[in-house]
C-alpha positions in Angstrom: -35.7 -4.2 -23.5 -35.8 -1.9 -20.5 -35.0 -4.4 -18.1 -31.7 -5.3 -20.9 -30.9 -1.8 -21.1 -30.7 -1.7 -17.5 -28.7 -4.2 -16.8 -26.3 -3.3 -19.5 -26.1 -0.1 -17.5 -24.8 -1.9 -14.3 -22.4 -3.5 -16.7 -21.1 -0.4 -17.9 -20.7 1.3 -14.7 -19.2 -1.9 -12.8 -16.6 -1.8 -15.4 -16.3 2.2 -15.2 -16.0 1.9 -11.2 -12.9 -0.7 -11.8 -11.2 1.4 -13.9 -11.1 4.7 -11.3 -7.7 5.1 -10.2 -5.1 7.6 -9.4 -4.5 10.6 -11.4 -1.1 10.8 -10.8 1.7 13.1 -12.6 3.8 10.8 -15.0 6.6 12.6 -16.5 10.0 11.5 -14.9 10.7 13.2 -11.9 13.4 13.0 -9.4 12.4 11.9 -5.8 12.4 14.7 -3.2 12.4 14.1 0.4 11.0 16.5 2.9 11.0 16.3 6.8 8.8 17.7 9.3 9.1 17.7 12.8 7.7 20.7 14.2 4.8 19.7 16.3 6.1 16.3 17.2 7.4 16.1 20.9 11.2 15.6 21.2 12.3 11.7 21.7 8.6 10.6 20.9 10.0 7.8 18.7 7.3 7.8 16.1 6.5 4.2 14.9 3.4 2.9 13.0 1.9 5.2 10.4 -1.1 4.9 8.3 -3.1 7.0 5.9 -6.7 8.2 7.9 -10.3 8.5 6.7 -10.2 12.3 7.0 -7.4 12.4 4.1 -4.9 13.2 6.7 -1.9 10.8 7.8 -1.6 9.4 11.3 1.5 7.8 13.1 2.0 6.3 16.7 4.3 8.0 19.1 5.9 5.0 21.2 7.7 7.2 23.7 5.7 10.0 23.3 2.9 7.9 24.4 1.0 9.8 21.9 -1.0 9.9 18.6 0.2 12.0 16.2 -1.7 13.7 13.1 -0.1 15.3 10.1 -1.7 17.1 7.3 -0.4 16.5 3.8 1.0 20.0 4.3 2.7 19.1 7.2 0.8 20.4 9.8 1.2 18.1 13.2 -1.1 17.5 15.9 -0.7 14.9 18.7 -3.3 13.6 20.9 -2.5 12.2 24.2 -5.9 12.2 26.4 -7.2 8.6 27.3 -3.8 6.8 26.4 -2.7 4.8 29.6 1.0 6.1 30.5 3.7 4.3 29.4 1.7 2.0 27.1 3.9 2.5 24.1 1.8 2.8 21.1 2.9 1.2 18.1 0.8 -0.1 15.3 -1.7 1.7 13.8 -4.3 1.5 11.0 -7.6 2.6 9.9 -10.5 0.5 10.7 -14.0 -0.4 9.0 -16.0 2.3 11.4 -13.9 5.5 10.3 -11.7 5.8 13.0 -7.6 4.8 13.3 -6.9 1.5 15.7 -3.5 1.4 17.2 -1.8 -1.3 19.6 0.1 -0.4 22.9 3.5 -2.5 23.0 3.5 -2.1 26.5 0.3 -2.0 27.6 -2.2 -5.1 27.2 -4.4 -2.9 25.0 -6.2 -1.9 21.6 -7.0 1.6 21.3 -9.4 3.2 19.0 -9.1 7.2 18.1 -11.4 9.0 16.2 -10.4 11.6 13.1 -11.2 14.1 15.8 -9.2 12.7 18.7 -11.5 10.9 21.2 -9.6 7.8 22.8 -10.9 4.4 23.6 -8.8 1.5 24.9 -9.8 -2.0 24.9 -8.2 -5.0 27.0 -10.5 -7.2 28.3 -9.3 -11.0 26.6 -5.8 -9.8 25.9 -4.0 -12.6 28.1 -1.0 -11.4 30.1 2.3 -13.2 29.8 5.5 -13.8 31.6 7.7 -11.2 29.8 8.0 -8.0 30.6 6.7 -8.0 33.9 3.1 -9.8 32.6 2.6 -7.2 29.7 1.4 -8.3 26.0 3.4 -6.8 23.9 1.2 -5.6 21.0 2.6 -4.5 17.9 1.2 -4.9 14.1 -2.3 -4.3 13.3 -4.3 -4.4 10.5 -8.2 -4.3 9.1 -9.0 -7.8 8.1 -11.2 -9.3 5.4 -13.8 -9.9 7.7 -14.5 -6.4 8.7 -12.7 -6.9 12.3 -9.1 -5.7 12.9 -6.1 -8.1 13.7 -3.1 -7.4 15.4 0.2 -9.6 16.8 0.8 -10.2 20.0 4.8 -10.7 20.1 5.9 -12.0 23.6 2.2 -13.4 24.0 2.7 -15.3 20.6 -0.7 -14.7 19.8 -2.7 -13.3 16.8 -5.5 -11.0 18.2 -9.0 -10.2 16.7 -11.2 -7.2 17.6 -14.6 -6.2 16.4 -15.3 -2.5 15.7 -17.0 -2.6 19.2 -14.0 -4.1 21.0 -14.5 -7.6 21.2 -11.4 -10.0 21.4 -10.3 -13.0 20.5 -7.0 -14.2 20.5 -5.2 -17.3 18.3 -2.3 -19.2 19.1 -2.5 -23.1 18.3 -0.1 -23.7 15.3 2.4 -20.8 16.4 5.9 -21.6 16.9 6.9 -20.8 20.4 8.5 -17.9 20.9 8.3 -17.0 17.4 7.3 -13.2 18.5 4.7 -12.5 15.5 5.5 -8.6 14.5 3.8 -7.6 11.0 0.4 -8.2 10.0 -1.5 -7.7 6.6 -4.4 -8.8 4.6 -3.3 -10.8 2.0 -4.9 -10.9 -1.9 -6.3 -14.7 -0.7 -8.9 -13.3 2.2 -6.6 -14.4 4.4 -4.0 -12.8 7.2 -0.1 -13.1 6.8 2.2 -12.0 9.5 5.9 -12.5 10.2 7.4 -14.4 12.6 10.4 -11.9 14.0 12.4 -15.0 16.2 10.7 -17.7 14.4 12.3 -16.8 11.1 8.6 -17.7 9.6 5.9 -16.1 7.6 2.4 -17.3 9.0 -1.0 -17.4 7.5 -4.3 -17.4 9.8 -7.6 -17.7 7.8 -10.6 -15.4 9.6 -11.5 -18.5 11.5 -7.9 -19.1 13.1 -6.6 -21.9 11.0 -2.8 -20.9 11.1 -0.1 -22.4 8.6 3.5 -21.3 8.6 6.1 -21.3 6.2 9.9 -20.6 6.8 11.4 -22.7 3.5 13.3 -20.4 1.4 14.0 -17.5 4.5 17.4 -17.0 5.7 18.0 -18.5 9.2 18.0 -15.7 12.3 17.0 -13.1 9.5 14.3 -11.6 11.7 11.0 -10.7 9.5 9.6 -7.8 9.9 7.4 -5.4 8.1 4.6 -7.0 5.6 2.4 -5.9 2.9 0.6 -7.3 0.2 2.0 -6.7 -3.5 0.8 -5.3 -7.0 1.3 -8.8 -7.9 -0.3 -11.0 -6.1 1.8 -11.9 -3.7 3.1 -10.9 0.3 6.4 -8.8 0.4 8.5 -8.6 3.9 11.3 -7.1 5.2 14.3 -9.4 6.7 15.5 -7.0 9.5 18.9 -8.9 10.5 18.9 -11.1 7.2 19.2 -7.6 5.1 16.7 -8.5 2.5 13.6 -8.4 1.2 11.2 -11.4 0.4 8.4 -12.6 -1.3 6.4 -15.1 -0.5 3.3 -16.5 -2.7 -0.1 -17.3 -1.6 0.8 -21.0 -1.7 3.6 -20.3 0.4 7.0 -20.0 -2.1 9.6 -17.7 -0.7 12.1 -16.0 -2.6 14.8 -13.6 -1.4 16.4 -10.4 -2.8 19.5 -8.6 -1.2 21.3 -7.4 -4.2 21.3 -3.4 -4.3 20.2 -3.3 -0.3 22.8 -1.8 2.0 24.8 -3.8 4.2 23.4 -4.0 7.7 20.7 -1.7 7.1 18.0 -3.6 8.9 15.0 -2.9 6.6 11.6 -2.5 8.8 8.5 -1.5 7.5 7.2 -2.2 3.8 4.0 -0.7 1.9 2.8 -0.8 -2.0 3.8 2.7 -3.2 1.5 4.6 -5.6 3.8 3.6 -8.8 3.0 -0.3 -8.3 6.3 -0.9 -6.7 7.3 -2.0 -3.2 8.7 0.5 -0.6 10.3 0.1 2.1 12.4 1.8 5.3 15.7 1.0 6.2 16.5 1.6 9.6 20.0 1.7 10.8 20.5 2.2 6.7 18.9 5.6 7.0 17.2 5.1 3.4 13.8 4.7 1.7 14.3 1.7 -0.7 12.0 1.0 -3.8 12.1 -2.9 -5.0 10.2 -3.5 -8.1 7.9 -6.8 -8.1 10.8 -8.3 -10.3 13.5 -7.7 -7.3 15.4 -4.7 -8.7 16.3 -2.5 -5.7 17.0 1.4 -5.5 17.7 3.4 -2.6 16.9 7.1 -1.8 18.8 9.0 1.3 19.1 12.5 0.2 17.2 14.6 2.7 16.7 12.5 5.3 18.4 13.5 8.7 21.3 11.5 9.2 20.8 8.5 12.2 17.2 9.0 12.2 16.0 5.4 11.9 12.9 5.6 9.1 10.8 2.5 10.5 7.4 2.8 9.4 6.1 3.8 5.9 2.3 4.0 3.4 1.5 5.7 0.6 -0.5 8.9 1.6 -3.5 10.4 0.2 -1.8 13.1 -2.0 0.4 10.0 -3.7 3.5 10.3 -2.0 5.3 8.0 0.5 4.9 9.0 4.0 7.3 7.7 6.7 8.3 8.1 10.7 11.9 8.6 11.6 12.1 7.0 14.9 15.3 8.2 17.0 15.2 12.2 15.4 11.3 12.3 16.1 10.1 13.3 12.6 7.8 12.3 9.8 9.2 12.1 6.3 7.5 12.5 3.0 8.8 11.3 -0.3 7.4 13.0 -3.3 7.1 13.1 -6.9 7.7 9.4 -7.6 7.3 8.1 -11.2 4.3 6.2 -11.9 6.1 4.2 -14.4 3.9 4.0 -17.1 0.7 3.0 -15.2 -2.6 4.7 -17.1 -5.0 6.2 -14.5 -8.5 7.9 -14.9 -9.7 10.7 -12.6 -13.4 11.5 -11.1 -14.6 12.9 -14.2 -13.6 9.6 -16.0 -11.2 11.3 -18.0 -8.4 8.4 -18.8 -4.6 9.3 -19.1 -2.4 7.0 -21.1 1.3 7.8 -20.2 2.8 6.0 -22.7 2.0 4.4 -26.0 4.4 2.7 -28.4 3.6 3.1 -32.1 5.2 1.7 -34.6 5.2 3.9 -37.8 7.0 2.2 -41.1 9.0 5.7 -42.0 10.1 7.1 -38.9 10.3 3.9 -36.8 9.0 3.6 -33.2 7.4 6.6 -31.5 5.7 7.4 -28.5 3.2 9.6 -27.1 0.4 10.3 -24.2 -2.9 10.4 -24.9 -6.1 11.8 -23.0 -9.6 10.2 -23.4 -13.0 11.0 -22.0 -15.8 9.1 -21.4 -18.7 9.8 -23.4 -22.5 8.2 -24.3 -22.7 8.4 -27.6 -26.3 8.2 -28.9 -25.4 6.0 -31.9 -24.3 3.2 -29.6 -25.7 4.1 -25.8 -24.8 0.4 -24.6 -20.9 0.5 -25.5 -18.7 2.1 -22.7 -16.8 4.5 -24.7 -13.9 7.1 -24.7 -13.4 10.2 -26.8 -9.7 11.1 -27.8 -9.1 14.3 -26.7 -5.7 14.9 -26.7 -2.4 13.4 -27.9 1.3 14.4 -28.4 4.5 12.7 -29.4 7.0 13.0 -26.3 10.0 11.0 -27.5 11.2 8.2 -30.2 13.6 6.9 -27.4 11.2 6.6 -24.0 12.4 3.9 -21.5 8.8 3.4 -20.9 6.3 2.4 -23.3 3.8 0.0 -22.2 0.3 0.9 -23.9 0.7 0.1 -27.5 -1.2 1.1 -30.6 -1.5 -1.3 -33.1 -1.7 -0.9 -36.9 -5.6 -0.9 -36.9 -5.8 1.2 -34.2 -6.4 -0.9 -31.1 -4.8 0.5 -28.1 -3.9 -2.0 -25.2 -3.3 -0.7 -22.0 -1.4 -3.3 -19.2 -2.2 -1.2 -16.6 -4.5 0.5 -14.8 -4.1 1.8 -11.2 -6.8 1.3 -9.0 -8.1 3.6 -5.8 -6.5 1.0 -3.4 -3.1 1.4 -4.8 -2.1 -2.0 -5.6 -4.7 -3.6 -7.8 -4.0 -3.3 -11.7 -6.6 -3.9 -15.0 -5.7 -4.5 -18.4 -8.0 -2.8 -20.9 -8.2 -2.9 -24.6 -9.7 0.0 -26.8 -10.7 0.1 -30.4 -11.5 2.9 -33.1 -14.9 3.1 -34.6 -14.9 4.5 -37.6 -18.6 4.5 -37.8 -18.8 6.7 -34.6 -16.2 9.2 -35.3 -17.8 11.7 -36.6 -17.4 15.7 -36.8 -13.8 15.3 -36.0 -14.3 13.4 -32.9 -12.4 9.6 -32.7 -14.3 7.2 -30.5 -12.7 4.2 -28.7 -14.8 1.4 -27.4 -13.6 -0.7 -24.4 -13.7 -4.3 -25.9 -12.3 -6.1 -23.1 -11.2 -6.2 -20.1 -9.2 -7.9 -17.1 -8.3 -7.5 -13.4 -4.6 -8.5 -12.8 -4.6 -10.0 -9.0 -3.3 -7.7 -6.3 
């Protein structure tokens, strides 16, 4: 009996872990862009940006030859000690060891910086090449599914892998010559996916180094650049010269989207946002773009300094979008992002459902929000149970009513956002009258399922 109860508790807490997501403001908002420049070396050309393990944003300064750190409130600190002069830091990511890892575009090195700013460089194992001047131009970098860091070598035409201890291995077999690998990310299939800037291809490399390339469906000479895993289980990438956003399935089917993108804006970096959409930087267009998984594009520019060249972009620890501005030497923040009906649950296991749609036979469709809190009911200790705490009608014509409440008081929540910002769940809650005593309303989790990221 004890073993059975223990197993049930494991199942319950496993489900609760899956439910824990980002508790973000739900109400309709206007996106606000703020720029930060104090503390950034002039003409430093910020490029890659990522969320660090310390709750701050970290970015590379290509011309400044520095790594920068910016707090969510905008306080900047720069680090240069230990970085080879004129090495041009470019891509940056958080590693599995709790440090930041970055590429040096004009130096045949991979750098590691601790959260307190101690830099170590690694170069053994990176092959020099004939352009420029024998330098291997490392560019994109990401954490791989195998616990290593993976990076692209543009002019070297290779994909590199570096362990947290600094051991480097290169892979080139299967990559089209002079294709210029650029962006790289871990895909939902457990492989690495990368763009080939001049090759006009999307590449896939397994953790063992087997490369497959895909080009069918990509506009010729479109210059694929940034790449990210989307919330729909596909890979999304920017086409800098093609002025498009591309989507590729894990089986290699490519679709392009261009409607709504400013002409010749040169999309560059791309990331999944906290709202379940893809967000990208427009380098020449001087805008930040948003594309839904169905391909609807919206652009934002108010608050961005003219000719600032937005480049890298990431979701910050504060639930906002953070991006670099190459030419203006600034870091931008795009805040107040509408979460588009995504249900969330915070660290106290309080479930918030932003929009429930309920059809009343007299008044018609109504929409409201509801909050629940996880609570063990002594009458049924084996169930995953949530107690209704508050709810309120918000509108009869809300443009967003994703969750539904049926007449028999069963709630279906299609999107529960998880901590990684990309994976979603669907969850069903069922009202239990027998357990709802003393004025309390209890709903039991009856079923749930993960939506592929």
